[in-house]
N, CA, C and O atoms as a Maestro MAE file, in Angstrom:
{
 s_m_m2io_version
 :::
 2.0.0
}

f_m_ct {
 s_m_title
 :::
 protein
 m_atom[276] {
  # First column is atom index #
  i_m_mmod_type
  r_m_x_coord
  r_m_y_coord
  r_m_z_coord
  i_m_residue_number
  s_m_chain_name
  s_m_pdb_residue_name
  s_m_pdb_atom_name
  i_m_atomic_number
  :::
  1 25 -15.881 -18.033 -59.565 1 A "MET " " N  " 7
  2 3 -16.759 -17.004 -60.039 1 A "MET " " CA " 6
  3 2 -15.996 -15.720 -60.375 1 A "MET " " C  " 6
  4 15 -16.252 -15.074 -61.391 1 A "MET " " O  " 8
  5 25 -15.048 -15.365 -59.490 2 A "GLU " " N  " 7
  6 3 -14.269 -14.150 -59.735 2 A "GLU " " CA " 6
  7 2 -13.356 -14.299 -60.944 2 A "GLU " " C  " 6
  8 15 -13.027 -13.312 -61.603 2 A "GLU " " O  " 8
  9 25 -12.948 -15.527 -61.234 3 A "VAL " " N  " 7
  10 3 -12.113 -15.760 -62.415 3 A "VAL " " CA " 6
  11 2 -12.909 -15.499 -63.691 3 A "VAL " " C  " 6
  12 15 -12.373 -14.956 -64.657 3 A "VAL " " O  " 8
  13 25 -14.157 -15.876 -63.699 4 A "ILE " " N  " 7
  14 3 -15.004 -15.660 -64.875 4 A "ILE " " CA " 6
  15 2 -15.210 -14.168 -65.116 4 A "ILE " " C  " 6
  16 15 -15.079 -13.690 -66.243 4 A "ILE " " O  " 8
  17 25 -15.535 -13.434 -64.050 5 A "PHE " " N  " 7
  18 3 -15.731 -11.992 -64.201 5 A "PHE " " CA " 6
  19 2 -14.453 -11.299 -64.664 5 A "PHE " " C  " 6
  20 15 -14.486 -10.449 -65.553 5 A "PHE " " O  " 8
  21 25 -13.346 -11.663 -64.066 6 A "THR " " N  " 7
  22 3 -12.073 -11.059 -64.444 6 A "THR " " CA " 6
  23 2 -11.730 -11.374 -65.887 6 A "THR " " C  " 6
  24 15 -11.248 -10.502 -66.610 6 A "THR " " O  " 8
  25 25 -11.966 -12.586 -66.312 7 A "SER " " N  " 7
  26 3 -11.675 -12.971 -67.692 7 A "SER " " CA " 6
  27 2 -12.572 -12.245 -68.683 7 A "SER " " C  " 6
  28 15 -12.110 -11.814 -69.740 7 A "SER " " O  " 8
  29 25 -13.836 -12.109 -68.352 8 A "VAL " " N  " 7
  30 3 -14.763 -11.428 -69.252 8 A "VAL " " CA " 6
  31 2 -14.399 -9.958 -69.394 8 A "VAL " " C  " 6
  32 15 -14.360 -9.433 -70.507 8 A "VAL " " O  " 8
  33 25 -14.133 -9.289 -68.275 9 A "PHE " " N  " 7
  34 3 -13.784 -7.876 -68.346 9 A "PHE " " CA " 6
  35 2 -12.446 -7.659 -69.044 9 A "PHE " " C  " 6
  36 15 -12.280 -6.678 -69.769 9 A "PHE " " O  " 8
  37 25 -11.493 -8.560 -68.835 10 A "SER " " N  " 7
  38 3 -10.215 -8.456 -69.534 10 A "SER " " CA " 6
  39 2 -10.394 -8.685 -71.035 10 A "SER " " C  " 6
  40 15 -9.757 -8.016 -71.848 10 A "SER " " O  " 8
  41 25 -11.250 -9.616 -71.395 11 A "ALA " " N  " 7
  42 3 -11.520 -9.855 -72.818 11 A "ALA " " CA " 6
  43 2 -12.181 -8.640 -73.463 11 A "ALA " " C  " 6
  44 15 -11.905 -8.323 -74.620 11 A "ALA " " O  " 8
  45 25 -13.044 -7.967 -72.727 12 A "ILE " " N  " 7
  46 3 -13.667 -6.754 -73.254 12 A "ILE " " CA " 6
  47 2 -12.618 -5.674 -73.477 12 A "ILE " " C  " 6
  48 15 -12.645 -4.991 -74.501 12 A "ILE " " O  " 8
  49 25 -11.697 -5.511 -72.537 13 A "ILE " " N  " 7
  50 3 -10.629 -4.524 -72.689 13 A "ILE " " CA " 6
  51 2 -9.749 -4.865 -73.884 13 A "ILE " " C  " 6
  52 15 -9.356 -3.973 -74.636 13 A "ILE " " O  " 8
  53 25 -9.439 -6.129 -74.065 14 A "ILE " " N  " 7
  54 3 -8.628 -6.550 -75.208 14 A "ILE " " CA " 6
  55 2 -9.374 -6.297 -76.512 14 A "ILE " " C  " 6
  56 15 -8.771 -5.853 -77.489 14 A "ILE " " O  " 8
  57 25 -10.667 -6.571 -76.543 15 A "LEU " " N  " 7
  58 3 -11.484 -6.319 -77.729 15 A "LEU " " CA " 6
  59 2 -11.497 -4.837 -78.089 15 A "LEU " " C  " 6
  60 15 -11.354 -4.479 -79.258 15 A "LEU " " O  " 8
  61 25 -11.666 -3.985 -77.099 16 A "ILE " " N  " 7
  62 3 -11.651 -2.541 -77.345 16 A "ILE " " CA " 6
  63 2 -10.287 -2.100 -77.861 16 A "ILE " " C  " 6
  64 15 -10.207 -1.264 -78.761 16 A "ILE " " O  " 8
  65 25 -9.226 -2.647 -77.308 17 A "THR " " N  " 7
  66 3 -7.875 -2.290 -77.745 17 A "THR " " CA " 6
  67 2 -7.630 -2.708 -79.187 17 A "THR " " C  " 6
  68 15 -7.100 -1.925 -79.976 17 A "THR " " O  " 8
  69 25 -8.007 -3.922 -79.537 18 A "VAL " " N  " 7
  70 3 -7.816 -4.397 -80.908 18 A "VAL " " CA " 6
  71 2 -8.661 -3.580 -81.884 18 A "VAL " " C  " 6
  72 15 -8.205 -3.254 -82.980 18 A "VAL " " O  " 8
  73 25 -9.872 -3.253 -81.492 19 A "PHE " " N  " 7
  74 3 -10.736 -2.443 -82.346 19 A "PHE " " CA " 6
  75 2 -10.127 -1.057 -82.572 19 A "PHE " " C  " 6
  76 15 -10.161 -0.540 -83.689 19 A "PHE " " O  " 8
  77 25 -9.579 -0.461 -81.530 20 A "SER " " N  " 7
  78 3 -8.938 0.848 -81.665 20 A "SER " " CA " 6
  79 2 -7.700 0.782 -82.548 20 A "SER " " C  " 6
  80 15 -7.447 1.686 -83.344 20 A "SER " " O  " 8
  81 25 -6.936 -0.284 -82.406 21 A "MET " " N  " 7
  82 3 -5.755 -0.451 -83.255 21 A "MET " " CA " 6
  83 2 -6.154 -0.606 -84.716 21 A "MET " " C  " 6
  84 15 -5.469 -0.103 -85.607 21 A "MET " " O  " 8
  85 25 -7.257 -1.300 -84.962 22 A "MET " " N  " 7
  86 3 -7.735 -1.446 -86.336 22 A "MET " " CA " 6
  87 2 -8.096 -0.083 -86.924 22 A "MET " " C  " 6
  88 15 -7.795 0.193 -88.085 22 A "MET " " O  " 8
  89 25 -8.740 0.766 -86.127 23 A "LYS " " N  " 7
  90 3 -9.071 2.104 -86.597 23 A "LYS " " CA " 6
  91 2 -7.812 2.898 -86.936 23 A "LYS " " C  " 6
  92 15 -7.777 3.614 -87.937 23 A "LYS " " O  " 8
  93 25 -6.784 2.772 -86.106 24 A "VAL " " N  " 7
  94 3 -5.529 3.475 -86.360 24 A "VAL " " CA " 6
  95 2 -4.877 2.961 -87.638 24 A "VAL " " C  " 6
  96 15 -4.371 3.753 -88.433 24 A "VAL " " O  " 8
  97 25 -4.882 1.659 -87.845 25 A "PHE " " N  " 7
  98 3 -4.280 1.090 -89.056 25 A "PHE " " CA " 6
  99 2 -5.024 1.566 -90.309 25 A "PHE " " C  " 6
  100 15 -4.399 1.878 -91.323 25 A "PHE " " O  " 8
  101 25 -6.341 1.620 -90.238 26 A "ILE " " N  " 7
  102 3 -7.121 2.070 -91.389 26 A "ILE " " CA " 6
  103 2 -6.857 3.548 -91.682 26 A "ILE " " C  " 6
  104 15 -6.760 3.946 -92.843 26 A "ILE " " O  " 8
  105 25 -6.742 4.358 -90.632 27 A "ILE " " N  " 7
  106 3 -6.427 5.775 -90.839 27 A "ILE " " CA " 6
  107 2 -5.043 5.925 -91.461 27 A "ILE " " C  " 6
  108 15 -4.850 6.735 -92.368 27 A "ILE " " O  " 8
  109 25 -4.083 5.143 -90.972 28 A "ALA " " N  " 7
  110 3 -2.736 5.211 -91.543 28 A "ALA " " CA " 6
  111 2 -2.728 4.765 -93.001 28 A "ALA " " C  " 6
  112 15 -1.989 5.314 -93.819 28 A "ALA " " O  " 8
  113 25 -3.544 3.775 -93.324 29 A "TYR " " N  " 7
  114 3 -3.624 3.328 -94.727 29 A "TYR " " CA " 6
  115 2 -4.257 4.403 -95.607 29 A "TYR " " C  " 6
  116 15 -3.798 4.633 -96.725 29 A "TYR " " O  " 8
  117 25 -5.291 5.053 -95.120 30 A "LYS " " N  " 7
  118 3 -5.949 6.097 -95.916 30 A "LYS " " CA " 6
  119 2 -5.033 7.294 -96.136 30 A "LYS " " C  " 6
  120 15 -5.138 7.974 -97.156 30 A "LYS " " O  " 8
  121 25 -4.145 7.553 -95.197 31 A "ARG " " N  " 7
  122 3 -3.191 8.655 -95.343 31 A "ARG " " CA " 6
  123 2 -1.952 8.247 -96.138 31 A "ARG " " C  " 6
  124 15 -1.022 9.033 -96.317 31 A "ARG " " O  " 8
  125 25 -1.962 7.023 -96.602 32 A "LYS " " N  " 7
  126 3 -0.863 6.457 -97.387 32 A "LYS " " CA " 6
  127 2 0.443 6.381 -96.584 32 A "LYS " " C  " 6
  128 15 1.532 6.526 -97.139 32 A "LYS " " O  " 8
  129 25 0.318 6.152 -95.281 33 A "GLU " " N  " 7
  130 3 1.490 5.996 -94.429 33 A "GLU " " CA " 6
  131 2 1.955 4.544 -94.383 33 A "GLU " " C  " 6
  132 15 3.135 4.278 -94.156 33 A "GLU " " O  " 8
  133 25 1.035 3.606 -94.596 34 A "ILE " " N  " 7
  134 3 1.400 2.195 -94.664 34 A "ILE " " CA " 6
  135 2 0.758 1.602 -95.910 34 A "ILE " " C  " 6
  136 15 -0.340 2.006 -96.293 34 A "ILE " " O  " 8
  137 25 1.431 0.648 -96.547 35 A "PRO " " N  " 7
  138 3 0.826 -0.001 -97.719 35 A "PRO " " CA " 6
  139 2 -0.233 -1.032 -97.295 35 A "PRO " " C  " 6
  140 15 -0.402 -1.333 -96.113 35 A "PRO " " O  " 8
  141 25 -0.930 -1.554 -98.297 36 A "LEU " " N  " 7
  142 3 -2.016 -2.502 -98.039 36 A "LEU " " CA " 6
  143 2 -1.506 -3.777 -97.373 36 A "LEU " " C  " 6
  144 15 -2.181 -4.330 -96.505 36 A "LEU " " O  " 8
  145 25 -0.339 -4.244 -97.764 37 A "ARG " " N  " 7
  146 3 0.191 -5.475 -97.159 37 A "ARG " " CA " 6
  147 2 0.458 -5.311 -95.675 37 A "ARG " " C  " 6
  148 15 0.171 -6.209 -94.883 37 A "ARG " " O  " 8
  149 25 1.009 -4.159 -95.297 38 A "LYS " " N  " 7
  150 3 1.247 -3.919 -93.876 38 A "LYS " " CA " 6
  151 2 -0.070 -3.781 -93.123 38 A "LYS " " C  " 6
  152 15 -0.185 -4.232 -91.984 38 A "LYS " " O  " 8
  153 25 -1.055 -3.166 -93.749 39 A "LEU " " N  " 7
  154 3 -2.371 -3.063 -93.122 39 A "LEU " " CA " 6
  155 2 -2.930 -4.449 -92.841 39 A "LEU " " C  " 6
  156 15 -3.416 -4.709 -91.740 39 A "LEU " " O  " 8
  157 25 -2.869 -5.323 -93.804 40 A "ILE " " N  " 7
  158 3 -3.374 -6.683 -93.632 40 A "ILE " " CA " 6
  159 2 -2.570 -7.430 -92.581 40 A "ILE " " C  " 6
  160 15 -3.137 -8.115 -91.730 40 A "ILE " " O  " 8
  161 25 -1.245 -7.297 -92.638 41 A "PHE " " N  " 7
  162 3 -0.390 -8.000 -91.674 41 A "PHE " " CA " 6
  163 2 -0.621 -7.497 -90.257 41 A "PHE " " C  " 6
  164 15 -0.786 -8.298 -89.337 41 A "PHE " " O  " 8
  165 25 -0.635 -6.174 -90.069 42 A "PHE " " N  " 7
  166 3 -0.844 -5.614 -88.733 42 A "PHE " " CA " 6
  167 2 -2.226 -5.950 -88.197 42 A "PHE " " C  " 6
  168 15 -2.375 -6.252 -87.013 42 A "PHE " " O  " 8
  169 25 -3.231 -5.902 -89.048 43 A "SER " " N  " 7
  170 3 -4.589 -6.215 -88.613 43 A "SER " " CA " 6
  171 2 -4.715 -7.678 -88.208 43 A "SER " " C  " 6
  172 15 -5.275 -7.999 -87.160 43 A "SER " " O  " 8
  173 25 -4.193 -8.550 -89.046 44 A "ALA " " N  " 7
  174 3 -4.285 -9.987 -88.744 44 A "ALA " " CA " 6
  175 2 -3.501 -10.339 -87.488 44 A "ALA " " C  " 6
  176 15 -3.971 -11.114 -86.655 44 A "ALA " " O  " 8
  177 25 -2.306 -9.771 -87.351 45 A "SER " " N  " 7
  178 3 -1.506 -10.090 -86.173 45 A "SER " " CA " 6
  179 2 -2.139 -9.531 -84.904 45 A "SER " " C  " 6
  180 15 -2.067 -10.172 -83.856 45 A "SER " " O  " 8
  181 25 -2.754 -8.357 -84.971 46 A "SER " " N  " 7
  182 3 -3.429 -7.796 -83.800 46 A "SER " " CA " 6
  183 2 -4.604 -8.668 -83.378 46 A "SER " " C  " 6
  184 15 -4.805 -8.917 -82.189 46 A "SER " " O  " 8
  185 25 -5.374 -9.129 -84.349 47 A "ILE " " N  " 7
  186 3 -6.525 -9.972 -84.032 47 A "ILE " " CA " 6
  187 2 -6.072 -11.308 -83.446 47 A "ILE " " C  " 6
  188 15 -6.638 -11.775 -82.457 47 A "ILE " " O  " 8
  189 25 -5.068 -11.919 -84.043 48 A "VAL " " N  " 7
  190 3 -4.588 -13.221 -83.568 48 A "VAL " " CA " 6
  191 2 -4.003 -13.106 -82.163 48 A "VAL " " C  " 6
  192 15 -4.293 -13.936 -81.301 48 A "VAL " " O  " 8
  193 25 -3.189 -12.091 -81.931 49 A "ILE " " N  " 7
  194 3 -2.595 -11.919 -80.601 49 A "ILE " " CA " 6
  195 2 -3.682 -11.629 -79.575 49 A "ILE " " C  " 6
  196 15 -3.617 -12.140 -78.457 49 A "ILE " " O  " 8
  197 25 -4.678 -10.824 -79.926 50 A "GLY " " N  " 7
  198 3 -5.779 -10.548 -79.012 50 A "GLY " " CA " 6
  199 2 -6.558 -11.799 -78.649 50 A "GLY " " C  " 6
  200 15 -6.919 -11.997 -77.489 50 A "GLY " " O  " 8
  201 25 -6.819 -12.643 -79.639 51 A "VAL " " N  " 7
  202 3 -7.547 -13.895 -79.369 51 A "VAL " " CA " 6
  203 2 -6.716 -14.826 -78.494 51 A "VAL " " C  " 6
  204 15 -7.244 -15.452 -77.575 51 A "VAL " " O  " 8
  205 25 -5.431 -14.917 -78.773 52 A "ILE " " N  " 7
  206 3 -4.566 -15.795 -77.969 52 A "ILE " " CA " 6
  207 2 -4.506 -15.318 -76.523 52 A "ILE " " C  " 6
  208 15 -4.648 -16.116 -75.596 52 A "ILE " " O  " 8
  209 25 -4.298 -14.025 -76.332 53 A "VAL " " N  " 7
  210 3 -4.220 -13.494 -74.971 53 A "VAL " " CA " 6
  211 2 -5.546 -13.664 -74.244 53 A "VAL " " C  " 6
  212 15 -5.566 -14.058 -73.078 53 A "VAL " " O  " 8
  213 25 -6.646 -13.374 -74.914 54 A "ALA " " N  " 7
  214 3 -7.960 -13.503 -74.276 54 A "ALA " " CA " 6
  215 2 -8.288 -14.959 -73.937 54 A "ALA " " C  " 6
  216 15 -9.009 -15.215 -72.972 54 A "ALA " " O  " 8
  217 25 -7.778 -15.905 -74.704 55 A "SER " " N  " 7
  218 3 -8.063 -17.309 -74.411 55 A "SER " " CA " 6
  219 2 -7.136 -17.882 -73.337 55 A "SER " " C  " 6
  220 15 -7.485 -18.869 -72.691 55 A "SER " " O  " 8
  221 25 -5.982 -17.289 -73.141 56 A "VAL " " N  " 7
  222 3 -5.044 -17.776 -72.124 56 A "VAL " " CA " 6
  223 2 -5.332 -17.161 -70.757 56 A "VAL " " C  " 6
  224 15 -5.026 -17.767 -69.730 56 A "VAL " " O  " 8
  225 25 -5.912 -15.973 -70.734 57 A "LEU " " N  " 7
  226 3 -6.138 -15.264 -69.476 57 A "LEU " " CA " 6
  227 2 -6.917 -16.042 -68.417 57 A "LEU " " C  " 6
  228 15 -6.535 -15.970 -67.249 57 A "LEU " " O  " 8
  229 25 -7.974 -16.776 -68.738 58 A "PRO " " N  " 7
  230 3 -8.678 -17.504 -67.672 58 A "PRO " " CA " 6
  231 2 -7.777 -18.490 -66.920 58 A "PRO " " C  " 6
  232 15 -7.910 -18.648 -65.707 58 A "PRO " " O  " 8
  233 25 -6.874 -19.143 -67.625 59 A "PHE " " N  " 7
  234 3 -5.979 -20.087 -66.969 59 A "PHE " " CA " 6
  235 2 -4.978 -19.364 -66.072 59 A "PHE " " C  " 6
  236 15 -4.651 -19.839 -64.984 59 A "PHE " " O  " 8
  237 25 -4.502 -18.227 -66.531 60 A "VAL " " N  " 7
  238 3 -3.562 -17.439 -65.734 60 A "VAL " " CA " 6
  239 2 -4.248 -16.902 -64.490 60 A "VAL " " C  " 6
  240 15 -3.689 -16.958 -63.394 60 A "VAL " " O  " 8
  241 25 -5.462 -16.381 -64.656 61 A "TYR " " N  " 7
  242 3 -6.195 -15.878 -63.505 61 A "TYR " " CA " 6
  243 2 -6.526 -16.999 -62.520 61 A "TYR " " C  " 6
  244 15 -6.511 -16.780 -61.309 61 A "TYR " " O  " 8
  245 25 -6.816 -18.168 -63.014 62 A "GLN " " N  " 7
  246 3 -7.099 -19.301 -62.127 62 A "GLN " " CA " 6
  247 2 -5.883 -19.645 -61.273 62 A "GLN " " C  " 6
  248 15 -6.011 -19.903 -60.076 62 A "GLN " " O  " 8
  249 25 -4.708 -19.647 -61.889 63 A "HIS " " N  " 7
  250 3 -3.488 -19.943 -61.133 63 A "HIS " " CA " 6
  251 2 -3.196 -18.845 -60.122 63 A "HIS " " C  " 6
  252 15 -2.727 -19.135 -59.021 63 A "HIS " " O  " 8
  253 25 -3.458 -17.608 -60.465 64 A "ILE " " N  " 7
  254 3 -3.233 -16.503 -59.522 64 A "ILE " " CA " 6
  255 2 -4.178 -16.611 -58.343 64 A "ILE " " C  " 6
  256 15 -3.757 -16.417 -57.203 64 A "ILE " " O  " 8
  257 25 -5.458 -16.918 -58.587 65 A "VAL " " N  " 7
  258 3 -6.428 -17.049 -57.504 65 A "VAL " " CA " 6
  259 2 -6.092 -18.234 -56.624 65 A "VAL " " C  " 6
  260 15 -6.227 -18.145 -55.404 65 A "VAL " " O  " 8
  261 25 -5.662 -19.334 -57.200 66 A "GLU " " N  " 7
  262 3 -5.265 -20.496 -56.392 66 A "GLU " " CA " 6
  263 2 -4.045 -20.179 -55.542 66 A "GLU " " C  " 6
  264 15 -3.935 -20.638 -54.405 66 A "GLU " " O  " 8
  265 25 -3.134 -19.398 -56.093 67 A "TYR " " N  " 7
  266 3 -1.932 -19.036 -55.351 67 A "TYR " " CA " 6
  267 2 -2.255 -18.123 -54.183 67 A "TYR " " C  " 6
  268 15 -1.674 -18.260 -53.107 67 A "TYR " " O  " 8
  269 25 -3.184 -17.186 -54.389 68 A "ILE " " N  " 7
  270 3 -3.552 -16.240 -53.340 68 A "ILE " " CA " 6
  271 2 -4.339 -16.932 -52.229 68 A "ILE " " C  " 6
  272 15 -4.086 -16.720 -51.043 68 A "ILE " " O  " 8
  273 25 -5.296 -17.760 -52.638 69 A "LEU " " N  " 7
  274 3 -6.149 -18.419 -51.644 69 A "LEU " " CA " 6
  275 2 -5.488 -19.684 -51.183 69 A "LEU " " C  " 6
  276 15 -6.037 -20.397 -50.343 69 A "LEU " " O  " 8
  :::
 }
 m_bond[275] {
  # First column is bond index #
  i_m_from
  i_m_to
  i_m_order
  :::
  1 1 2 1
  2 2 3 1
  3 3 4 2
  4 3 5 1
  5 5 6 1
  6 6 7 1
  7 7 8 2
  8 7 9 1
  9 9 10 1
  10 10 11 1
  11 11 12 2
  12 11 13 1
  13 13 14 1
  14 14 15 1
  15 15 16 2
  16 15 17 1
  17 17 18 1
  18 18 19 1
  19 19 20 2
  20 19 21 1
  21 21 22 1
  22 22 23 1
  23 23 24 2
  24 23 25 1
  25 25 26 1
  26 26 27 1
  27 27 28 2
  28 27 29 1
  29 29 30 1
  30 30 31 1
  31 31 32 2
  32 31 33 1
  33 33 34 1
  34 34 35 1
  35 35 36 2
  36 35 37 1
  37 37 38 1
  38 38 39 1
  39 39 40 2
  40 39 41 1
  41 41 42 1
  42 42 43 1
  43 43 44 2
  44 43 45 1
  45 45 46 1
  46 46 47 1
  47 47 48 2
  48 47 49 1
  49 49 50 1
  50 50 51 1
  51 51 52 2
  52 51 53 1
  53 53 54 1
  54 54 55 1
  55 55 56 2
  56 55 57 1
  57 57 58 1
  58 58 59 1
  59 59 60 2
  60 59 61 1
  61 61 62 1
  62 62 63 1
  63 63 64 2
  64 63 65 1
  65 65 66 1
  66 66 67 1
  67 67 68 2
  68 67 69 1
  69 69 70 1
  70 70 71 1
  71 71 72 2
  72 71 73 1
  73 73 74 1
  74 74 75 1
  75 75 76 2
  76 75 77 1
  77 77 78 1
  78 78 79 1
  79 79 80 2
  80 79 81 1
  81 81 82 1
  82 82 83 1
  83 83 84 2
  84 83 85 1
  85 85 86 1
  86 86 87 1
  87 87 88 2
  88 87 89 1
  89 89 90 1
  90 90 91 1
  91 91 92 2
  92 91 93 1
  93 93 94 1
  94 94 95 1
  95 95 96 2
  96 95 97 1
  97 97 98 1
  98 98 99 1
  99 99 100 2
  100 99 101 1
  101 101 102 1
  102 102 103 1
  103 103 104 2
  104 103 105 1
  105 105 106 1
  106 106 107 1
  107 107 108 2
  108 107 109 1
  109 109 110 1
  110 110 111 1
  111 111 112 2
  112 111 113 1
  113 113 114 1
  114 114 115 1
  115 115 116 2
  116 115 117 1
  117 117 118 1
  118 118 119 1
  119 119 120 2
  120 119 121 1
  121 121 122 1
  122 122 123 1
  123 123 124 2
  124 123 125 1
  125 125 126 1
  126 126 127 1
  127 127 128 2
  128 127 129 1
  129 129 130 1
  130 130 131 1
  131 131 132 2
  132 131 133 1
  133 133 134 1
  134 134 135 1
  135 135 136 2
  136 135 137 1
  137 137 138 1
  138 138 139 1
  139 139 140 2
  140 139 141 1
  141 141 142 1
  142 142 143 1
  143 143 144 2
  144 143 145 1
  145 145 146 1
  146 146 147 1
  147 147 148 2
  148 147 149 1
  149 149 150 1
  150 150 151 1
  151 151 152 2
  152 151 153 1
  153 153 154 1
  154 154 155 1
  155 155 156 2
  156 155 157 1
  157 157 158 1
  158 158 159 1
  159 159 160 2
  160 159 161 1
  161 161 162 1
  162 162 163 1
  163 163 164 2
  164 163 165 1
  165 165 166 1
  166 166 167 1
  167 167 168 2
  168 167 169 1
  169 169 170 1
  170 170 171 1
  171 171 172 2
  172 171 173 1
  173 173 174 1
  174 174 175 1
  175 175 176 2
  176 175 177 1
  177 177 178 1
  178 178 179 1
  179 179 180 2
  180 179 181 1
  181 181 182 1
  182 182 183 1
  183 183 184 2
  184 183 185 1
  185 185 186 1
  186 186 187 1
  187 187 188 2
  188 187 189 1
  189 189 190 1
  190 190 191 1
  191 191 192 2
  192 191 193 1
  193 193 194 1
  194 194 195 1
  195 195 196 2
  196 195 197 1
  197 197 198 1
  198 198 199 1
  199 199 200 2
  200 199 201 1
  201 201 202 1
  202 202 203 1
  203 203 204 2
  204 203 205 1
  205 205 206 1
  206 206 207 1
  207 207 208 2
  208 207 209 1
  209 209 210 1
  210 210 211 1
  211 211 212 2
  212 211 213 1
  213 213 214 1
  214 214 215 1
  215 215 216 2
  216 215 217 1
  217 217 218 1
  218 218 219 1
  219 219 220 2
  220 219 221 1
  221 221 222 1
  222 222 223 1
  223 223 224 2
  224 223 225 1
  225 225 226 1
  226 226 227 1
  227 227 228 2
  228 227 229 1
  229 229 230 1
  230 230 231 1
  231 231 232 2
  232 231 233 1
  233 233 234 1
  234 234 235 1
  235 235 236 2
  236 235 237 1
  237 237 238 1
  238 238 239 1
  239 239 240 2
  240 239 241 1
  241 241 242 1
  242 242 243 1
  243 243 244 2
  244 243 245 1
  245 245 246 1
  246 246 247 1
  247 247 248 2
  248 247 249 1
  249 249 250 1
  250 250 251 1
  251 251 252 2
  252 251 253 1
  253 253 254 1
  254 254 255 1
  255 255 256 2
  256 255 257 1
  257 257 258 1
  258 258 259 1
  259 259 260 2
  260 259 261 1
  261 261 262 1
  262 262 263 1
  263 263 264 2
  264 263 265 1
  265 265 266 1
  266 266 267 1
  267 267 268 2
  268 267 269 1
  269 269 270 1
  270 270 271 1
  271 271 272 2
  272 271 273 1
  273 273 274 1
  274 274 275 1
  275 275 276 2
  :::
 }
}
């Protein structure tokens, strides 16, 4: 049960982080600090890494809880 709660809250934190990074990338693009290709690359890589980390976390938390208990 604690693994589910920990995973959900961690996924929410990751979602907020990725969303904030997207806002920063869009602001940088509007200020002409990064080109469109970098905006697309940074956005896609942030989303993919966030999804990968959020999907791996439950397994990591499960191993940590098993190790502690």
